[in-house]
Backbone as a printed PyTorch tensor [residue, N CA C, xyz], in Angstrom:
tensor([[[ 20.9950,   6.5060, 135.1660],
         [ 20.0460,   6.0980, 134.6980],
         [ 19.9350,   4.5710, 134.0840]],

        [[ 18.6550,   3.7620, 133.9090],
         [ 18.5480,   2.9290, 133.2050],
         [ 19.4570,   2.8400, 132.0010]],

        [[ 20.2110,   2.0060, 131.5750],
         [ 20.7710,   2.0310, 130.1770],
         [ 19.8150,   1.1320, 129.1680]],

        [[ 19.4590,   1.2850, 128.1560],
         [ 18.8250,   0.7080, 126.8630],
         [ 19.7610,   1.0400, 125.8710]],

        [[ 20.1290,  -0.1630, 125.1560],
         [ 20.9610,   0.0730, 123.8130],
         [ 20.2830,  -0.9530, 122.8160]],

        [[ 20.0440,  -0.3390, 122.1450],
         [ 19.4970,  -0.8480, 120.6640],
         [ 20.3470,  -1.5630, 119.4770]],

        [[ 19.9780,  -2.6460, 118.6160],
         [ 20.9020,  -2.7840, 117.6570],
         [ 19.4760,  -3.6720, 116.7610]],

        [[ 20.1790,  -3.7440, 115.3370],
         [ 19.1440,  -4.4860, 114.5100],
         [ 18.7800,  -3.9190, 113.4070]],

        [[ 18.4830,  -2.4330, 113.4010],
         [ 18.4020,  -1.6010, 112.2350],
         [ 19.2000,  -2.0360, 111.0290]],

        [[ 18.6090,  -1.4180, 109.7760],
         [ 19.1690,  -1.4940, 108.5200],
         [ 18.3920,  -1.1770, 107.4530]],

        [[ 18.8950,  -1.7560, 106.3910],
         [ 18.3240,  -1.5880, 105.0200],
         [ 17.8940,  -2.6210, 104.7080]],

        [[ 16.4490,  -2.6770, 104.2130],
         [ 16.0290,  -4.0470, 103.6880],
         [ 14.9710,  -3.4260, 102.5540]],

        [[ 14.5360,  -4.5020, 101.8730],
         [ 13.4900,  -4.0630, 100.7500],
         [ 12.0830,  -4.4640, 101.5380]],

        [[ 11.0980,  -3.8730, 100.4230],
         [  9.9670,  -3.8740, 100.8970],
         [  9.2330,  -5.4350, 100.9960]],

        [[  8.8860,  -5.9670, 102.0460],
         [  8.2470,  -6.9280, 102.1020],
         [  9.4200,  -8.0150, 102.9870]],

        [[ 10.2570,  -7.2370, 103.3620],
         [ 11.5790,  -8.1520, 104.2490],
         [ 11.2690,  -8.2150, 105.2470]],

        [[ 12.1190,  -8.5840, 106.3290],
         [ 11.9060,  -8.6650, 107.6380],
         [ 13.3060,  -8.0620, 108.5520]],

        [[ 12.8970,  -7.6970, 109.5700],
         [ 14.1170,  -7.2720, 110.7550],
         [ 13.6300,  -7.5810, 112.0420]],

        [[ 14.7950,  -7.9010, 112.9950],
         [ 14.4080,  -7.7780, 114.2450],
         [ 15.2260,  -6.7730, 115.1860]],

        [[ 14.4740,  -5.8470, 115.5600],
         [ 15.0340,  -5.1370, 116.8510],
         [ 15.3340,  -5.3540, 118.0790]],

        [[ 16.5060,  -5.4450, 118.6950],
         [ 17.1020,  -5.7320, 119.8670],
         [ 17.3580,  -4.3770, 120.6660]],

        [[ 16.7040,  -4.4660, 121.9880],
         [ 17.0020,  -3.6710, 123.1590],
         [ 17.2680,  -4.2490, 124.2060]],

        [[ 18.9770,  -4.2720, 124.4470],
         [ 19.2010,  -4.9240, 125.5720],
         [ 19.2220,  -3.8830, 126.8310]],

        [[ 18.5700,  -4.2350, 128.0950],
         [ 18.4750,  -3.5010, 129.0230],
         [ 19.4790,  -3.7560, 130.2480]],

        [[ 19.6900,  -2.6990, 131.1640],
         [ 20.7320,  -2.7390, 132.1670],
         [ 19.7280,  -3.2620, 133.4190]],

        [[ 18.6920,  -3.6500, 133.3760],
         [ 17.6270,  -3.8790, 134.3450],
         [ 16.8400,  -5.4270, 133.9440]],

        [[ 16.2870,  -5.7230, 134.9490],
         [ 15.2630,  -6.6210, 134.3210],
         [ 13.9870,  -5.9220, 133.6800]],

        [[ 13.7980,  -6.6730, 132.3790],
         [ 12.7110,  -6.1650, 131.2690],
         [ 11.3220,  -6.0860, 132.2580]],

        [[ 11.1090,  -6.9680, 133.1930],
         [  9.9770,  -6.9240, 134.3600],
         [ 10.0460,  -5.9500, 135.1860]],

        [[ 11.2600,  -5.1670, 135.4530],
         [ 11.2500,  -3.9130, 136.6060],
         [ 10.4280,  -2.5450, 136.1430]],

        [[ 10.3170,  -2.5740, 134.6830],
         [  9.7400,  -1.4960, 134.1250],
         [  8.0240,  -2.0240, 134.3340]],

        [[  7.2100,  -0.7470, 134.4820],
         [  5.6770,  -1.0900, 134.3400],
         [  5.3150,  -1.4880, 132.7760]],

        [[  6.4220,  -0.9650, 131.8380],
         [  5.9010,  -1.2110, 130.5390],
         [  7.0830,  -0.8570, 129.6730]],

        [[  7.2740,  -1.1680, 128.5200],
         [  8.2330,  -1.2150, 127.3010],
         [  7.8070,  -1.0790, 126.1670]],

        [[  8.2300,  -0.5070, 125.4220],
         [  7.7590,   0.0030, 124.1430],
         [  8.6550,   0.3080, 122.5620]],

        [[  8.0730,   0.5660, 121.6090],
         [  9.1350,   1.0970, 120.9440],
         [  8.3450,   2.0700, 120.0740]],

        [[  9.1170,   3.0180, 119.8810],
         [  8.5850,   4.4280, 119.2390],
         [  9.4160,   4.6830, 117.8780]],

        [[  8.9340,   5.2270, 117.1150],
         [  9.6300,   5.4600, 115.8500],
         [  9.1960,   7.0230, 115.5130]],

        [[  9.8680,   7.4550, 114.8490],
         [ 10.2170,   8.9760, 114.1170],
         [ 10.4660,   8.8340, 112.7540]],

        [[  9.6180,   9.0870, 111.8080],
         [  9.6830,   9.0580, 110.3610],
         [  9.9080,  10.5350, 110.2650]],

        [[ 10.6720,  10.6270, 109.4360],
         [ 10.7740,  12.1850, 108.3410],
         [  9.6010,  13.0870, 108.2880]],

        [[  9.5730,  14.2980, 108.8530],
         [  8.5130,  14.9540, 108.7620],
         [  7.1880,  14.6210, 109.4810]],

        [[  7.4850,  13.5540, 110.4740],
         [  6.4060,  13.3280, 111.5840],
         [  6.7430,  13.3630, 112.7530]],

        [[  6.0330,  13.3360, 113.7420],
         [  6.1230,  13.2110, 115.1870],
         [  6.3560,  11.6670, 115.5710]],

        [[  7.1170,  11.6790, 116.7300],
         [  7.4030,  10.3900, 117.2150],
         [  5.9350,   9.7670, 117.8230]],

        [[  5.7940,   8.6420, 117.2620],
         [  4.6860,   7.7370, 117.5750],
         [  5.2010,   6.4230, 117.9870]],

        [[  4.2320,   5.8550, 118.9840],
         [  4.2050,   4.7320, 119.9450],
         [  3.9080,   3.5530, 118.9750]],

        [[  4.7460,   2.4790, 118.4840],
         [  4.3800,   1.5230, 117.6260],
         [  3.8240,   0.5160, 118.3340]],

        [[  4.7310,  -0.0790, 119.0570],
         [  4.4450,  -1.6430, 120.1410],
         [  4.8560,  -1.1420, 121.3770]],

        [[  3.5780,  -2.0370, 122.3230],
         [  4.2510,  -1.7600, 123.8570],
         [  3.9610,  -3.0030, 124.4870]],

        [[  4.5260,  -3.3740, 125.7320],
         [  4.0700,  -4.2990, 126.3770],
         [  4.2990,  -4.4670, 127.8460]],

        [[  3.3370,  -4.3990, 128.5170],
         [  3.0370,  -4.0910, 130.0490],
         [  3.8620,  -5.1830, 131.0680]],

        [[  3.7110,  -4.9220, 132.3910],
         [  4.7440,  -5.7030, 133.1570],
         [  3.8380,  -7.1310, 132.8820]],

        [[  2.3960,  -7.2340, 132.6310],
         [  1.4720,  -8.3320, 132.5820],
         [  1.7870,  -9.0990, 131.5160]],

        [[  2.6470,  -8.7440, 130.5010],
         [  2.3700,  -9.2010, 129.2030],
         [  1.2840,  -8.8180, 128.2650]],

        [[  0.5510,  -7.9400, 128.6450],
         [ -0.5410,  -7.2490, 127.7560],
         [  0.0870,  -6.4240, 126.4010]],

        [[  0.1770,  -6.6250, 125.1250],
         [  0.4860,  -6.1060, 124.1030],
         [ -0.2490,  -5.0360, 123.2620]],

        [[ -0.0050,  -3.9880, 122.7580],
         [ -0.6600,  -3.2420, 121.9400],
         [  0.2970,  -2.6140, 120.9280]],

        [[ -0.5420,  -2.1870, 119.6200],
         [ -0.0540,  -1.9370, 118.3540],
         [ -0.7090,  -1.0480, 118.0330]],

        [[  0.0340,  -0.0070, 117.2640],
         [ -0.8150,   0.7840, 116.2200],
         [ -1.0020,   0.2060, 115.0270]],

        [[ -2.7570,   0.6850, 114.7390],
         [ -2.9450,   0.1050, 113.7640],
         [ -2.3200,  -0.5280, 112.3980]],

        [[ -1.4010,   0.8540, 112.1600],
         [ -1.0020,   0.2040, 110.8340],
         [  0.3050,  -0.4100, 110.6190]],

        [[  0.5760,  -1.2460, 112.3300],
         [  1.6250,  -2.3520, 111.9540],
         [  1.0670,  -3.5080, 112.5500]],

        [[ -0.1710,  -3.8220, 112.7250],
         [ -0.7220,  -4.9700, 113.5290],
         [ -1.2650,  -6.1660, 112.6230]],

        [[ -0.3300,  -7.2180, 113.0740],
         [ -0.2500,  -8.3050, 112.0970],
         [  0.8200,  -8.4170, 111.2140]],

        [[  1.7480,  -7.3500, 111.5860],
         [  3.5130,  -7.3520, 110.9130],
         [  4.2590,  -7.3850, 112.2660]],

        [[  4.0910,  -6.3510, 112.8900],
         [  5.2430,  -6.4170, 114.0010],
         [  4.8760,  -7.4550, 115.0960]],

        [[  5.9200,  -7.7750, 115.9140],
         [  5.2930,  -8.3600, 117.2240],
         [  6.3250,  -7.7330, 118.3070]],

        [[  5.8970,  -7.7140, 119.2390],
         [  6.7380,  -7.0650, 120.4590],
         [  6.9420,  -8.1560, 121.4850]],

        [[  8.1570,  -8.7910, 122.0740],
         [  8.2740,  -9.2170, 123.2020],
         [  9.8160,  -9.5270, 123.8270]],

        [[  9.6180,  -9.9850, 124.8580],
         [ 10.6920,  -9.5540, 125.6780],
         [ 11.4710, -11.3070, 126.3520]],

        [[ 12.5720, -11.1950, 126.3800],
         [ 13.2010, -12.2090, 126.8250],
         [ 14.1430, -11.7810, 128.3910]],

        [[ 13.6890, -12.5440, 129.1800],
         [ 13.8590, -11.9600, 130.5010],
         [ 15.4450, -12.4370, 130.8600]],

        [[ 15.5220, -13.5220, 130.4120],
         [ 17.0540, -14.2600, 130.5570],
         [ 18.0860, -13.4570, 129.9810]],

        [[ 17.5180, -12.6240, 128.9760],
         [ 18.7090, -12.0320, 128.2520],
         [ 18.2420, -10.2660, 128.6000]],

        [[ 17.6120, -10.0360, 129.4900],
         [ 17.1250,  -8.9460, 129.8200],
         [ 17.0030,  -7.8360, 128.4250]],

        [[ 16.2420,  -8.3870, 127.2090],
         [ 16.2660,  -7.9300, 126.2250],
         [ 14.5690,  -7.9660, 125.7670]],

        [[ 14.6130,  -6.8060, 125.1750],
         [ 13.2600,  -6.3010, 124.4360],
         [ 13.3980,  -6.3960, 123.1580]],

        [[ 12.7070,  -6.9260, 122.3080],
         [ 12.5900,  -7.3070, 120.9540],
         [ 11.6800,  -6.6120, 120.0290]],

        [[ 11.4940,  -6.3450, 118.8840],
         [ 10.3610,  -5.8660, 117.8460],
         [ 10.6660,  -6.6890, 116.5060]],

        [[  9.7310,  -7.7310, 116.2190],
         [ 10.2790,  -8.4990, 115.2210],
         [  9.1120,  -7.8250, 113.8370]],

        [[  9.9660,  -7.1200, 113.1220],
         [  8.9640,  -6.6670, 112.0180],
         [  9.1110,  -7.5080, 110.6230]],

        [[  7.9990,  -7.7950, 110.1930],
         [  8.0700,  -8.3130, 108.9010],
         [  6.7250,  -7.9230, 107.9830]],

        [[  6.9530,  -8.0080, 106.3760],
         [  6.0500,  -7.4000, 105.9840],
         [  6.3530,  -5.7800, 105.5200]],

        [[  7.8170,  -5.4580, 105.7300],
         [  8.1440,  -4.2410, 105.7760],
         [  7.8800,  -3.3720, 104.5770]],

        [[  7.1150,  -2.2590, 104.6550],
         [  6.7630,  -1.4370, 103.8330],
         [  7.7800,   0.2900, 104.2150]],

        [[  7.7420,   0.5210, 103.0480],
         [  8.7360,   2.0310, 102.9110],
         [  7.9430,   2.8820, 103.8660]],

        [[  6.8460,   3.0750, 104.1630],
         [  6.5960,   4.0450, 105.2530],
         [  6.6000,   3.5330, 106.4030]],

        [[  7.3480,   2.3980, 106.9520],
         [  7.9430,   1.9390, 107.8800],
         [  9.1180,   2.9380, 108.2550]],

        [[  9.9140,   3.3680, 107.2510],
         [ 11.2370,   4.0800, 107.5830],
         [ 11.0690,   4.7420, 108.4000]],

        [[ 11.9550,   4.8960, 109.5850],
         [ 12.1440,   5.4700, 110.7160],
         [ 13.3410,   5.3430, 111.5050]],

        [[ 13.4310,   6.3860, 112.5770],
         [ 14.2860,   5.7890, 113.6460],
         [ 13.4340,   5.2640, 114.3180]],

        [[ 14.0580,   4.4240, 115.0920],
         [ 13.0820,   3.1220, 116.0120],
         [ 13.8500,   3.6520, 117.2810]],

        [[ 13.1000,   3.7780, 118.7750],
         [ 13.6590,   4.4130, 119.9690],
         [ 12.9330,   2.9540, 120.8660]],

        [[ 13.5880,   2.3310, 121.4920],
         [ 13.5110,   1.6950, 123.0700],
         [ 13.1630,   2.2530, 123.7750]],

        [[ 12.0270,   2.2170, 124.5740],
         [ 11.7090,   3.2210, 125.4470],
         [ 11.0960,   1.8790, 126.7200]],

        [[ 11.7090,   2.4900, 127.9280],
         [ 10.8590,   1.5780, 129.3060],
         [ 10.1850,   3.0180, 130.2110]],

        [[  9.3720,   2.6300, 130.7720],
         [  8.7530,   3.4850, 131.7390],
         [  8.2010,   2.7320, 133.0590]],

        [[  8.1640,   3.9450, 133.7690],
         [  7.6110,   3.1990, 135.2350],
         [  7.2430,   4.1920, 136.2890]],

        [[  5.8280,   4.0170, 136.4720],
         [  5.1480,   5.2330, 137.4450],
         [  5.8030,   5.2010, 138.6740]],

        [[  6.1650,   6.3770, 139.1280],
         [  7.0580,   6.7190, 140.3050],
         [  5.9910,   7.3600, 141.1400]],

        [[  4.9530,   7.7840, 141.0610],
         [  3.7000,   8.2870, 142.4310],
         [  2.4350,   8.3860, 141.8710]],

        [[  1.3360,   8.3380, 142.7430],
         [  0.2780,   7.7510, 142.9540],
         [ -0.5850,   8.9530, 141.5680]],

        [[  0.1240,  10.1280, 141.4490],
         [ -0.4520,  10.8970, 140.6630],
         [ -0.0150,  10.7180, 138.9640]],

        [[  0.4940,   9.8620, 138.3700],
         [  0.7620,   9.2850, 137.6060],
         [  2.2450,   9.6610, 136.8410]],

        [[  3.0650,  10.5560, 137.7650],
         [  4.3880,  10.9860, 137.1410],
         [  5.0820,   9.3030, 136.5450]],

        [[  5.6700,   9.8440, 135.3240],
         [  6.6330,   8.5720, 134.8880],
         [  7.9580,   8.7930, 134.7980]],

        [[  8.7470,   7.8230, 134.8280],
         [ 10.4130,   7.8590, 134.8280],
         [ 10.5310,   7.2710, 133.4120]],

        [[ 10.9760,   7.8330, 132.6320],
         [ 11.2110,   7.4460, 131.3980],
         [ 12.8130,   7.2210, 130.9190]],

        [[ 12.9730,   5.8890, 129.9520],
         [ 14.1740,   5.4350, 129.7730],
         [ 14.1950,   5.2810, 128.3180]],

        [[ 15.1960,   5.5530, 127.7140],
         [ 15.3220,   5.4720, 126.2350],
         [ 16.5090,   5.0870, 125.6670]],

        [[ 16.4880,   4.4760, 124.6840],
         [ 17.6510,   3.8470, 123.9200],
         [ 18.2010,   5.1330, 122.7820]],

        [[ 19.1810,   4.7820, 122.1100],
         [ 19.7880,   5.8780, 121.3850],
         [ 19.2490,   5.6750, 119.7870]],

        [[ 18.2830,   4.6790, 119.6540],
         [ 17.9280,   5.0140, 118.2690],
         [ 18.5630,   4.1800, 117.4910]],

        [[ 17.5600,   3.5160, 116.4860],
         [ 18.5460,   2.8610, 115.3260],
         [ 17.6350,   3.1340, 113.7360]],

        [[ 18.3050,   2.8290, 113.0560],
         [ 17.7770,   3.3710, 111.7010],
         [ 17.2680,   2.2460, 111.1590]],

        [[ 16.0580,   2.5020, 110.2780],
         [ 15.0950,   1.7190, 109.7120],
         [ 15.0170,   1.9460, 108.3370]],

        [[ 15.3650,   1.5220, 107.2120],
         [ 15.6580,   1.9110, 105.8230],
         [ 14.4210,   1.2960, 104.8970]],

        [[ 13.5060,   1.0530, 104.7860],
         [ 12.7330,   0.3460, 103.5950],
         [ 12.6070,   0.8620, 102.3740]],

        [[ 13.0450,  -0.1070, 101.2410],
         [ 12.9560,   0.5780,  99.9770],
         [ 11.9770,   0.0230,  99.4260]],

        [[ 11.7540,   0.5250,  98.1320],
         [ 10.5290,   0.4350,  97.1830],
         [ 11.0000,  -0.6790,  96.3580]]])
């Protein structure tokens, strides 16, 4: 399996910033897309931000204007820059990479271990 290793989580006050890192064992351009998911207490996991191999980015509405996803190919690393953090951003954040493996749309998914982000009010 491809390995994804996250770092950068922690405790921050509302309005603060954090940058999450996801170090990959493969080129970040090997994946068809990469993204950051989060799972907050009492909620289902949601896709927060994604970037496709051509550089197209997408964000869930609740983080638009505050979060930025980007890749550094030289470091084989995916980042999530988070600013203007809110208590509702508190969650375990997971790095994900996926790749289409057949014409029927089946995907191979690769996951990081998760990193806790806690935003205090």
